[in-house]
N, C-alpha and C positions, 0 to 999 in steps of 0.2 A: 524567456530565460532558459538557457540550456541546462541540462542536468546530466548526471552520470549515465553512461550507457548501461543498459541491462542486457546481459546475455545469459549466463548460467550463474545462479546464486545457490551456494551451499552454505547453510547456516543452521545453528540452533534456533529454537523458536520460543516465543512467549505466548502461553495459552491464556485466552480470555473467553471461556465457555459460557458467555452470556448472550442470550438472544435479544434482538431488537435494540441494539446499541445505536442510539441516534447521534446526530451531529452535535447536539447541545451537550451530550455527555462526552463526546470526543474533545470538543473545545467549547467551553461555556461562552455564552453570548457576550459577557462583560470583557472578554479578551479579544474582541474583533475590531478594535480601533486601529490597529496597525494596517498599513497597506502593502508592506513588503512581506516576503515569505519567511523572514528570519525571526527566530525567537519564540515561535509558537510551540515548539517541542517542550519547553519548560512547563507549559500549561496543558499538555495532552492529558486527558482524563483528570483534570485538576481536582474536581470535587470528589473523585473516587480515590485519588492519590494522597490528598492532604486534608488534615483537620482544619477547622476555622482559624486555629493559631499557627497555621502553616507547617505544623509538624507532620511527618509522613505517617500515613496509615499503614502499619506494619503488615497487615494481612492482604493488602492489594498487590496484585501480581507484579506490577512495575517496581514495587519497593522490595521485592523478594530477590535477593542476590543469586538464588539458585537458577533463576531464569534470565536468559539474555539472548541476544541475536538480532538479526535484521528481518526476521519474519514474525508477524503478528498473526496468530490464529484466533479468529473470532467466531462467535456463534452465528446462527441463522439471522438473516436480515440485518447485516452490518451496514451502518451508514445511512439509516433511514432518517426521516425528519427534514429539516430545512436544507436548502441547497448550498449552504455556505461552503465556499471552496477552502476556507481556512481550516476545515477539518482535515482535508488532505494535506495541506501545508504542515499541520501539526504532526501528522503521522510521519511525513518525510523528514521534518526538522528534528524529530526525536531520534531518527536513525533507522526507521523501518524502511525497507525497500520493497516489501511484499506483504500483502494482507490476504489471508486465506479464509474463506467462509463458504457456506453452502448456498448463500444468496446475498447479493449486494443490491442496495438501492441504486438505480441507474445513474442518477446525478453524481452520487458519491463515487461510483465506479469511474465515470468519465473525468471527474476532477482529479482522481488519483492518477489516471493515465496521462493527464496533462502536466503533472509535476514529477513524474518518474517513479511513482509507486505502482507496482504491478498487482492488480486485484485478481486473484486466482479463485475461481468458483469451482467447487468440487461437489460431489454427491454427499448427502447427509451421512451415508455409511462410511465413506472415505474420511470425512471430517472427524467422525468418531474414532476411526483408527489413528488419526494424527494425535488427537487428545490422549488416547490411551498410551500411545508410544511415548509421548512427552511425560505423562504421569509416571510411567515405568522408569524412564530415564530422562531427566531434564536436559541432559547433554546430547540427546539424540539429534541427529542432523536431518534436515529436510533439503532436498535438492529440487530447485525450480529451474527447469530448462525452457527458456522462452523460445529458442529456435524450434525445438521439438514440441513445444506446448505440452509439457509433461511435468508432473510433480511426483516425487518419489520419497518415501520414508526409507532412508538408507539402512536402518537397523533391520527392517523386515523385507525390504525389496518391493513392498507394495507400491503400486504406481497408478496414476490416473492421468488422462489427458484433460486439457481445458481449452476453452474457446477464447479468442481475442479478435477484435476487429483488425483486419490486415493492415490498414493505414496506421492504427495505433501501435501495432506490433512493430512495424518498420520504424516508427518514431522512437519507440522504446529502445530498439536495437542500436539506433544512432544517437540517442540522447537528445532528441529534438522535441521541442514543443511545437505548437502550430506555426508560430512566427519563424522559428528556426527552419521548419520544413519549407516555408515559402522563400526564405532567404537563400536556402540551398539551391533553389531553382532559378536564382537570379540570372545566371549565364544563359539558361535555356529561354527565359523570358526575353532577355535582351536579343538573343538570336532570332527568336520568333518575331519580335517587333521589327528587326532589321529586314526580315524576309517579307513582312506584311506592313509596309508603311501606310499611314492613314491617308 
C-alpha cells in the first residue's frame, strides 16, 4: 500500500514527554480486530484519551487544543512492548507523519517506516530542547529534512542529524512500501529475465 512521499516536513508538534510508551498504550489490544489500516487513529492512546464513558480526558495532550501538528514528540523508549504493526497504523491514521524520540523499539521503528511514518531518533539533550521549545511556545515549528537527515527547531536554529537505513530512506522519499519497491522494479526484472532465459 503506497503512502504519501516524505521529503521535508515543517510542522508544529505534539509533546508526549512520557518514557517507555508501549504499543498497548499506543493502540490497546481490544482494537486489533481490523486487518486494514484505516480507522485506528480514532483509538490512538485510547485509554489515555478517554474515560470509560468515552468522554475525553481534558488533561491528555491530544485533547488539548493548543497542541497540534504532524509531529509527535515522545519520551525515551517509544514503541516498546509487543510487535503489533497496528501501533504504527494508528500513529499514521491519526495524522502524524513523524515521531521523535531519544530511543525507539526496533520493531516499532521498522513498522513506522513501512507505513510512511518517519521515526527520528535524537540525543536525549536535543529531545529536551524540543520539549522546552514547545513548552515555551506550543506553536513553535520543527523542520524534519529527510534528504539531509536533519531535524531543526526553527525558533532557536538548534539542529541535529539522524540516521536512517538507506533503503528505507529511498522508500520514504518515493512513498513506497516493500511491495511498491518491487513493483517499481518490474521493467528491470522483465528485462533481466529476457536476457537470461531459463
